[in-house]
N, C-alpha and C positions, 0 to 999 in steps of 0.2 A: 377784745380782738387781738389775740396774741400775735398774729402774723403782722399786722400793721404796727403794733408796738415794737416788734422786733426790727422792722424795717427802719423805723426812726432810731432804733438803738445802733444800727449800723452806721448811719450817717445823719448827722444832725441837719435837718432841713433848713434852707434859707441861705442868704448870702454869707460869704466868709466874713468873719468878725476879726478885726484887727487885734493882734495879740493872742488869738485863740489857737493859731496854728504853731506847732513847734518848728515846722519847716515847710518847704514846698514839696508837695507830692509829685511824683512822676508816673508815667504810664507803667514803667517796669516795676516801680515800687509796689504796686497793687497786684501785679500779675500773679496768679496762683489761687490757692484756697486759704480761707480764713474761717475760724470757728470760735464760738464761745457757748457756754451753757448757763442756764438759770433754772435751778431745780432740775427737773427731768427733761426740760425743754432744750433741745440742741438747735443751734443756729449756725448756718453755713452760708458763706458768700464766696463765689468764685468769679475770677476775672481771667478770661483767656480769649485770645484772638479778637480783642475788641468787643467781647460779648460778656454780659453779666448775668448771673443767676443767684437768686437768694432763696433759701429753703429753711423751713422750720419744721421740726418733727419731734416726737417723743419716742425715743428709741426703746426705753425701758418698757413702756406700755404699748408699743407698736402702733403709734398713732401718727398719721400724716396730718400736718396742720396747714401748710400752704407753700406755694412757691410763685415767684414772678421774676421776669427778666426781659432782657433785650440788649441791643447794642449800647455801648457806653463810650463816653469820651471824658478825658480828664485834662483839665486846664488849670494848672497851679493846684490850688486846694479845692477846686469846684469840680464835682462829678456830675455829669449829665447822662441820664439814662432815658432811652426811648423804648417805651413798653411795647412788647410783642405778646406777652402772655401774663396772666394774673389769675391764678386758680380761684382765689376768693372772690374777685369781682365777677369772674365767669359764673361761679356758683350762685352768686346773688343776682345774676342776669342784669348787671348794670349795662346801660346802653354803651356798646363798644365805641361809639363816636365820642364818648366822653373820656376815653382812656387809651384805646388802641392807637398807637403811633404818636401819642403825646409824650413830651419830654419833661421830665422832672429834674431839677438841679438840687444838689445837696452840697453842703460844706462839710469837709472832712478835716480831721487832724492828721498831721504827718505822724510817722511812727519810726521806730529804731530799726526797722527791717524785719523784726520778728514779733512785735506786739504793737497794738493800737490801744490807746486808753482814751475813754470818753466819759464825760459826766452826763448822765441821762436822768432827768427828774431827781437830781440830787444824789444819784447812785453811780459810782464809778464802774464802768464795764471795761473788760479787758479782752480784746480779740487777740487770738494767737495765730500766727502763720502756720498753716499745715504743710504747704509745699510752695514752690515757686515755678510750677509748670515744667519741672525738670523730668521729662519722660518722653519717649518716642511717640506716644499716642496723644499727647496734650494737644488740644484744639477743639474746634466745634465741628462736628461731623453731621452730615445729612444722610439719611438712607436714600440711596440712589437706585437700588435694585434689589431683587430677590432671585434666588436660583431654586428651580424646582425641577428635579431630574437633570436633563441636559439643557433645559431652557432657562434663560435669564430674562426677567421682565424689568424694564427700567422705569424710573419715576423722574419726570422732569421737575425742575424747580418751580414750585407754585406756592400759593398762600397757605395751603394745608401741607404740613410737613412734620416729619419726625426727626428730631435732633438728639445727638448724644454729645454731651458737653463733658470733656475730660480735662482735668488738670494733671499734675504729676502723680497724684494718688487717689483722687476722687472722680466719681462718674456720676452723671445724671442724664437720663433720657426724658424727653418731653414730647408729646404729640399735641400739636397746636395748629391754630389757624390765625395767621398774623393779620388777616383782614377783618374777620368777624369776631375774634377774641375767643372763639370756641376752644375749650380745653378738654382734651380727651384722656389725659392721664400722664403720670410721671413716676419715676422710681429712681433711687440713687443710693450711694454709699461709697465704699472704698473698692479699689480694684488693684490687681497686680497683672503684669504682662512679662512673662519670662519664658524663653525657649519656645515661643510660638503658642503658649498657653495664656489665655486671657481669662482671669477669674474675677467675677463680681461678688462682693459681699454686701447684701441688701440691708440698708438701714431704714429706708422708708419706701412705701409702695402705695400709691393712692388707690389703686384698683382692688388690692387684696392685702390687708395688713398681716394676714397669716404668713405671707412670704418673708416678712422681716426676720432676719437672722439666717436666712438660707444663703448658700454660696453656690454660684453657678459657674461652671468652667466651659470655655469655648476654645475652639481652634482659631487662631488669628494669624493672618498672613497679609503682608503688603504686596500688592500687585499693581504696578504702574500707577502709584499714587493713591490706589483705592485700597481700603481695608476690608478684606473678606473675613467674615465673622460666621462661624458655623458651630452647631451643637444642639442643645435642647433648651427650649424656652422655659420660663418659670412654671409652666403647667405641663411640661414634659413633652412638648411637640418638637419634632426636629425643625430646625431653621437653618437657612443659609442666606445671610444678608450681606449686602455690599453697601459700604459707606464711603462717601467722599467728602472732602473738606467743604464746608458751607461756602458757597459762592458769595463774593462781596460786590 
């Protein structure tokens, strides 16, 4: 179970062990994107706006392996994550009462700001910081509406939702239900946002692995705190989406 092994590799589960931590972590010390690879398997963890998402994928062979996440809190060297989605558990049809909304705590080592080193099953793993949420789009966005012609349909906040999680350089969208644990899909990779042009470079896509490696460009503009996002979808259909910051 590569996904679960990877999760343990990010954070050693259990209470903090005296002398195990190089120093005390802080909320800002984790903010941003982190990654490491083992063989062809890529591991990413992102922390933004109090939200955590962890994904594993094989970029070379275009295989999506898993993702899970939810709100997190950091207290000293203890990380607590309250799960809202888990693609592997959803696929296994595990009873959502056993995991949705449940909180798991992990003990983490401090880092020097750019790397985290951990000893996992006798093997040293080295996580490298990718970014520190240094970008105008960094945040957790929720699709709040769509525009068709001159008409705009709005979507109120509810259990079923589509999120787009962005750090300074990485993006991930997830379609989930935070009550039932239903998982409808995800995709992610790197992005750029310059001169009103938002470009996604797809590294994993749960619905269609053939889309991995593609780059999609959209027009992006901020209007009254909302992100208006228009262009062509991954299958070539025109879209006009409106995203707002996820309500807390």
